[in-house]
C-alpha positions, 0 to 999 in steps of 0.5 A: 657667654650664655643668654641666661648669664647675660640677664640679671636673673640669670646671674642670681640663678648661677650664684645660687646654683653654685651651692650644693651638698659638696659646696655648702659654704664658699668664699666670694672668690670660690663663688666667682670661680664656680660661676665664671662670673667676674669677681665684681659681679659676683660681689654685687649679686652676693650682696643683693642676695644677702640683703634679701636673706637668700645667702648668709655669711658665716663667722669664717667669712664664707657664704652659705644658703640663707634661712629665707631661701629655705622657707620659700623652698619648703613651700613647694606644693609638690613636696609639701603635700607629699611630705605631710601625707608621708611623715606619719607613716614614715615615723611608724615605719622607723619605729618598727624597723629603727632603720633609715627611712627615705622618701624621694621623687623623680625630676627628669632623669634624676632622683631627689630625696625629699624626706628622711628619718634616721636614728643614731644607730642607723647605717651612714648614708651617701644620701640626704634630704635635697641630694640628687642622684641619677635615677638609675643609681639607687633602689628608690630611683629604679622603682621610680624609673620602672614607672616613668614614661617610656621616653625617660626610661629610654633616655636613662637606658641609652646612656652609660651607667656609672658603676658606683660599686662592683655590684652596680648593674650597668648592663641595659638588658639586665636593667630592663629585666629588673625594671620589668620585675619591679613593676610586677613585684612592687618591692625592689631590693637594691643590694650594694648598688650605691654603696658597698655598706648598704642594702636598700628596700624600696616601693612605689608611692601612688596617688591613691592605691591604683593611681600614678606613681608619685614617689618612692619610699625606701628603707636602707640597712647595713649590708651586714644585715642583708638577710633582713631585707625580705622581712622588711618588704611587708612593713614597707609595702604597708607604709607605702599603701598608707601614704598612697591612700592618704595622697589619694584622699588629699587629692580628692579633697582639693579637687 
């Protein structure tokens, strides 16, 4: 038994971590199985979380994340300031392109999507707000990786890369060359790297025009419209610069 699981807080965290996009709703037995907790222990923890509002029970008897937990998570300062600064520019970018517009940040060697705007005619995506992917798997992730600290880059490049499609670049030498090009050109076109049906165009978002990279902004289009990717570079960069300037202004204001 791990040290974390031996504490009351550890058991609570184990139960909450059992919920993700692949497992948004679970029965008590499924929660116990996924966490490795005894059924009686899982029942006690789930009951306490439900009483507090962190978990809610559906009409079918399964459990899912509660509204109170979402309210707390929404106050995360790292993403709240970023989302507030980015949303107006993301909305303008969507109106100009009518394509999926996404915002993501890096956490360690993973990419976390924190905002998304999509229309009913936009191509369907594997990604969504709150989803995580290895940072080298997506166009936005590679932009963030290109600007990550050297130790993070080496950790990712030294590990085996998953081939999501037959087009996915997994060779470390090719990836290094790609990261160098991203740093030079700012905008990166990811052609069917994550899905056979999508092409992504991504750019870095900085704190101020020349500050450190804080996030990545991306547009995702259908692979059938890949010829549009080059035309999307200018509006994407304009939006990324706008968000960067706004983040810089807000940072100066709060200093």
